[in-house]
N, C-alpha and C positions, 0 to 999 in steps of 0.2 A: 201239562200245558206248556211248560218251558222246555221245548225240545232241545234247544241249543244253548241255553244259558250255561250249562256245564257239561257239554258232551265233547266227544273227541273229534267232531267233524272239523272244527276250526283248527284243532291241534295238528291235523294231518297236513295243513298248509305250512304252518310254522310251529312245529311241535314244541320247541323250547326256545322262545325269543331270547335275545342276548341277555337281558336282565331278568328273565323269568325263571331261570333254573334254580332249583333248591337243591343244594348239595349236602354232603356230609358236614358235620360241624367243623369249624376252623378254630384254631387256637387264637388267643389274643395275640395280635402282632406286636409284641413287646419284646424288648431285649431282656437278657438275663438280669441286667442291673435294675430294669424297671420292675420285673417280677419280684426281685429281692426287695425293692423299695416298697411294693405293695404288701408283701409279707411282713416287712418290718413295721409298717403302719398299723396293720391289723394286730400284731403282737403288742405294740405300744398302746394301742387303743384298749385292748383287753386288760392290760396291766393297770392303766389309769382308772378304768371303770371299776375293776375289782378293788383297788385301793379306796376309791370313793365309797363303795358299798361297805367295805370293812370299817370305814370311819363313821358309818351310820347314815350315809347318803342313800337316796332312792333314785333309780334311773328309769324305772318303768311305772309311771304314775297312772293310776286308775281309781276312781273316775276323775276326769278333768273336764270342767265345763267352762268354756269361754263365755264371758258376759257380753261380748260383741264380736262380730266377724270383722276381718280385716277390711272387707269392702265397705261395710257399714261405718267402720271407724273412719275410713278415708272420706266417705260421703259426709259424715257428720262434722269433721273438723278441717278438711283441706281448705275451705274458703272462709272459715269463721275465726281462725286464730291469726293474730298479728305476728310479725317477726319477733323472735325471742320470747314470745308469750308462753307461759305455763298455766295450764288449767288445773290449779291446785285443789279446787273444791270437788273434784270427782276422781274416781279411779276405775280402771278397766282391766279386764283379764282377756288377753288375746293368745292365740296359739298359731303356729305355722312351722314351716320347714326353713331352716337356715340356708340361705344361698350365698352369703358372704360374711366374713369376720374380719374386722379391721381394728387394730389397736392404735391408740394415740396416747402413748405413755402408759404408766402402770395403773392409772386411776380412771381411764376412759377407754371403753371398747364399743365399737359400732357393729351391730349385726343387721342384716336384712332378712326378714322372713316373708314368705309368700303363702297364699292359701292353696288349696288343692287344685284350683283351676290354673294357677300360675299367672292369672291375669291381674291380681292385686298384691302389692307388696308394701311393707311399711318398715321404716327404720327403727331399730331399737338403740337408743343412746344410753348405754349402761355406764352410770357414774358411781364410783365407789362410795362416795359419801352419802348417796341417796339410799343405799341399802341399809335395812334395819340390822342386818347381820353382816359385818364386814368380812368375817371368815367365809361366809357363803359367796360373797363377791369373788374372793380369791379362788375358791374351789371351782365355782361355775365357770369363771373365765378360763381356767386351765382346761376344763372338761369339754366345753362346747366346741364343736367342729362343724364345718360345712356339711350339710346333709341331715343334721340332727333335727328332730322335731322338739320344739321347746314351748313352754307356756310362760307368759310374761304378765305380771301385774304391775301397773304403774299409771302415770298421769300423762295426758296429751301435751305436746309442745310443738312449736315450730322453730326451726333453727334460724340463725341469722341469714342463711342462704335460701330460706323458704322451704326447707324440706320438712314435711310432716313427720313427727317422730313420737315415740313414747319413752318416757324416762321410767325405768323399772325400779320398784322397791323390792322386787323378788323375781327370780328366774328359776324355773324348774325344767330339768331335762326329762322330757316325757318318753322319748324313745330315741336311742342313739343310732346313728348310721355307722356301721362298723368298718366301712370301706371308703377309700378315696373315690370320689366321683370324678370320672374323666371330664376334661374340658369339652370334648366332642365325642360323638359316637355315631359312626356312619356305616360300619360293617353290618350288612343285613343279617348274617348268621348270628351275630352277637345280639343285635337289636331284637329280633323276633324270638329268640330263645330266652331273653331276659327282658320282658316287656316293661317291668317295673323300672329297671335301670334306664331303658330307652325313654320312658316318659319323664323321668327325672332330669335327663340330660337334654333331650329334644322337646322343648316346651310346646312346639306346634302340634305334637302328636295328640295331646289332649283335645285341641280344637277340632281335629278331624273326627274324634268320637263324640264330641258334642254335636257336630253336624249330623253324624249318624243317628244320634238320639232324636234330633229334630226331624229327620227324614222318617223314622219309624212312627213318630207321633203324627206327622202330616199324613202318612199313608192311612193310618187308622181314622184320623179325623175325616179324610176325604170320603171313605166308605161309610163310616157311621152317619155322616150328615146326609147320605143318600139312602138311608134305611137298609143298608146291608147288615146282616147278622154275622159277627165274627164267631168262627167255630174252630174246633181242634179235632183233627182226625188222626188215626194211628200212624206212628212212625215205623213200627214193626208190622210186617205183612208176610203172609204166606207166599204171595206173589206181588211183586212191586210192578206197577204199571203207570200209565199216564204220560210217558215220555220215552223216547228212544235213548236209552242209556244203560250202562252196566252197573248192576246193583252191588252193594256190600251184602255179604251173607253171614248169618249167625245162627245160633241154635238156642231154643228155649228148652232147657233141661227138664223143667217141671212137667211139660206136656210132650216132651220128645218130638218137638217140631223144628224143622228147618225153616228159618225165616230170612227175610231180606229187609234191609233198611229202605224206606220209601225213596223213590227217585222223583216223585211228584204226588200231590194229594188229589189229583184231578178226578180219578174214578170214584173216590169217596164223596167228593163234593157234588158231583153230578147225581149221585144217589140221593143226596139231601134235597136237591132240586126236585127229583122224582117224588120224594116224600112230602113235598109241599113247601119247603123253605125256598122261596122264589128268588131271594137275593142273599147270597152267602159269600164270605171271603175268609181266607186263612193266611196268616202271616207267620212263617216259621221256617225251621231248618229242613232241608232235604239233602240227600247224600248220593253221590255218584262216584263209582269206583274207577276213576279215570285219571288222566294226566294232570299235572300241575304246571301252570305257567302264569303269565302276567294278568290274565283275566279268568283263570279257572282255579278253584279250590275244591277238593273233594266234598267238603261240608260247606254249604252256603245257605243263604237266606232268600226265600222267594215269597212273593205274594200272589195268590191266585183268587180270582173272583168269578162268580157265575150268576147270570141274570136271566130269568125266564122271560120269554117273549122278546128277546133281543137277538140281533144278528151281528155279523162282523162289522157292518157299517156303523152300528150303534157303538160297538167296542172301539172303533177308530175315533169316533167323536169323544167317547169317554176317555180314551188315552190322551188325547190333546188336552182335555180339561184336567186330567190327572197330572200330567207333566207340568202344566202351567201352575196349578195349585201348589204342588210340592216345591217348585222353584221359588215361587213367591214367598212361601213359608220359610224357606231355608237359605235363600240368597241374602247377602249382607244388606242390600238396599231394598229388598222386597220386590225386585223386578223379575221379569221373565227372561232376562238375558244373564247368562252365567258362564264364566270361563270361555267366552267367545261363541257360545251357542245361544241362538235366539229362538225361543219357543213361542213367541207371539204370533208370527205369521202362520197361515195354514200350512200344515206339514205336507211336504212333497210326497207324491205317490209314484212308484215304479212297479210295473208288472214283472213278475218273476222271470218268465221266459223272455219277454221282450227286452228286459234289462240286459240279459246276456246277449241277445241278438244285436242290440245297438252297439255293443262293444266289439263283437266278432264280425259284424257287418254281413251276416247271412242268416237265413231262416233255419231254425232248428227243427229236426224231425220230430214227429209225434212219438209217444212211448210205444205205440204198437207198430211203428215202421220197422221193417226188417233190418235196415242199416243203422237204426237209432244208436245202439251202443257203440258201434264202430265209429260213427261220426263224432260222438261226444268224447270217446277215448282219444281220437286223433286231435281234437281241439285241445284237450288237456296237454297232450304232448307238444302241440304247437305253441302254447302259452306257458310251457315249462311248469305245469302244475303237477306236483308229485302225487302219484297214486300208488297204492300197494298192489302190484300186479300179481303177487303170489296168492292173494285172497280171492276166493270164487265170487264173493258178493261184490267185488270191485267192478265186475263187468255187468253192471245193471244201470238202467236209466236213472234210478233214484240216486245212487252213489255218485255217478259222474256229473250229473247236472248240478248236484249240490256242491261238488268241487268247483265247478265253473262259476257259480254264483259267489261262493266264498272268496274266490281269488280275483274275480273281475269286477264285481258290482259292489259287494258289501264295503270294502275299504274306502270307496269313494263317497259313501253316505255320511258326510260330516255333519251337516245340519240335519235336524229331525226329518227322517225319511221313512215312509211306509213302503216296504216291499210286499206286494199283494199277489193273491191268486197263485198259491203254491200248488205244485203237482200233487195228485192224489197219492202217488207212491211215497211222498214225504210226509203225508198227513193222515195217518191211519185213524184218527179220531175226529177229523173235520168233515163237514158236509160238502158234497160236490156242488158245483155251480150247475144250475139247470141248463144254462146256455152252452156249457162245455163239460163233457163227462171226464176230461183229463185233468181238470184243476178243481181246487176247493176254495171255499169262502174263508180264506185265511190270510193273515198278514203278520209281519214282524216289524217292529220299530227299531231302526238303527240310528245311533247318534255317535259321532266320532268314529265311525267304522265298526262299532260294536253293537251287538243286539242287546236291547233293553227290555223289550216287551214282545210277547207272542200271543196271538188271539185268533179265534175263529168261531164260525157258527158251528155248534156242536152237531155231530152225527147222532141222530136219535132213532135211526132205523136198526133194530137188532139184527135183522137179516144181513144187511150190508156190513154191520159192525163185525159179525162173525166171519164174513168173507174177508174183510180187511185183516182181522186177527190171523186168519189162516195164511194170508200172504206174508204177514210178518213172521209167523212161525216157520214158514218155508225159508225165509231169509236167515233166520236164526239157525236153522238146521244146516245152512250152507256156510256158517261160520261168522255171521254178523252178530257179534255179542251185544250190540246195542239195540237190535230189533226187539219189539215187544212180544211177550208171550200171550197166548190166547187166554182170555179171562171169561170163562163161561158164566161165573157169578155176576159179573157186570152186565153181560148180555141178557141174562134173565131179569135183572133189575130194569133194563131198558124195555123189556116186554110189558112192564107195568105202565109205561108211558112217560117219556121225558118230553116236556113241552119244548117248543122251539126255544133254544137257549144260546146265549152268547157267552163264551168262556174267554178268560183273559189271564195272563201271567206276567210278572215283572221280576227281574233279578235285582234284588235290593242292593247287593254289594256293588254291582256295576253302577247302579243309580247313585250311590254314595260316592263312588269314584268320580263320576262325572261332576257332581255338585261340589265336591271338596277339591277337585283338581288333581287327584292322585292318579298315577300312571300304573300302579301295581295293586292287585287285589289284596296282597298281604298288608298294604298300608291302611286298609279300611277294616281289617279283621284284627281284633285284639290279640288273638292267639292263633295265627295261621298254621296250617299243617307244615311240619318240617320233617326232613328225612332223618 
């Protein structure tokens, strides 16, 4: 269903945007003296920890059960304690990661610890005389460094300046951080190859993936509330289909089978509709063996849904409801306006061919016109749209008109815009419009110039589907590696009867990018593909 969420057609226009290239690993941009300093820190850290263990200390505690979370501790005492008040009738055990250490003489040390979300922090006011074991105070003060995970048992207090704190009677080192944490980390090569370090230094990273979790939950809630059944279909296929894309290939040794990773779950999901599951959806990974840039990653997450007795008009209405629902669930204020995009008004509609004609100020030829390919090719040259003249499949109506749309129309679709009525040549699985045999009942939703959703009325005539597959196979034979292969098994399934059906797909990673305000797909993937 997602023909272009992760295909190379967009890449042909700007194959590798300025900030989208993933290169070979770079070394830390540090001087020799800094490297020496880091090595010295690690050596000294190892020595101190070894000495502590040799003296009977323990640095990796398990189990360790906090009696209260940092957030609950703050909620419980931030507004109930007076200045300089100590709550001596209770004791709590907290744990967290140290973000700062500040000494105030030999008998007083201040630490700040944060929870895993980095949203809640509390001060640890470590006073020597409050420790039951004074030797422990000395040892632990020497040992604890920024980045360590510690456990603290003590009483609540509020300082004279109004800062909520805990005065410990005991501190345990639960897991040491062996390296110095940098003050900042901006180099993408280092960030994405060491996501743990990235998250420790760049606190906003965690917020992005909390938003991603909300998006995933919202997607499931939307479909579940509409009586769709969530299903899982195979990732390994003898023949991957359902989209125009280049697959990854592998081999199943046990059965001596050459297999492909799925590029879309579409053909399986439509077989479920044939079998009687009239509303199904799948949220999961798909794989396309293509380029990497700011909006494309070879492994990505999509959602596809299929509804019997619906058409592409129904899917457009559903898409508007879907986008509004997800935005309300995930935006900070629960509104339908997010990062400058307003999903509340009715979404704009642009006809595929007319949208191009409005830009070039002329009528485009029909696909069966003799001069069609020449006219479209000259338009690409006129507007400086790069095409691969060495490939035979370049000189086709489908390839050239797709180039024109991608360069002249799509980038201008900033607010939610449906591009509707795609040519048949670009939609091998979509139903033709009865009023025009050259176009299909298909649309794509664009926001911020990027495709988010793709949907159509499904082609359910097995005879026409075989003809379309044959056309795709012909394009593949000419060198178009993204063209679909003929799938006779799917055609036979269609012969059992697919009811009129509306199909829909959404690229979840791009949706998260839009909602979280990120400009690169790597920033919404915990572990993006790296060279």
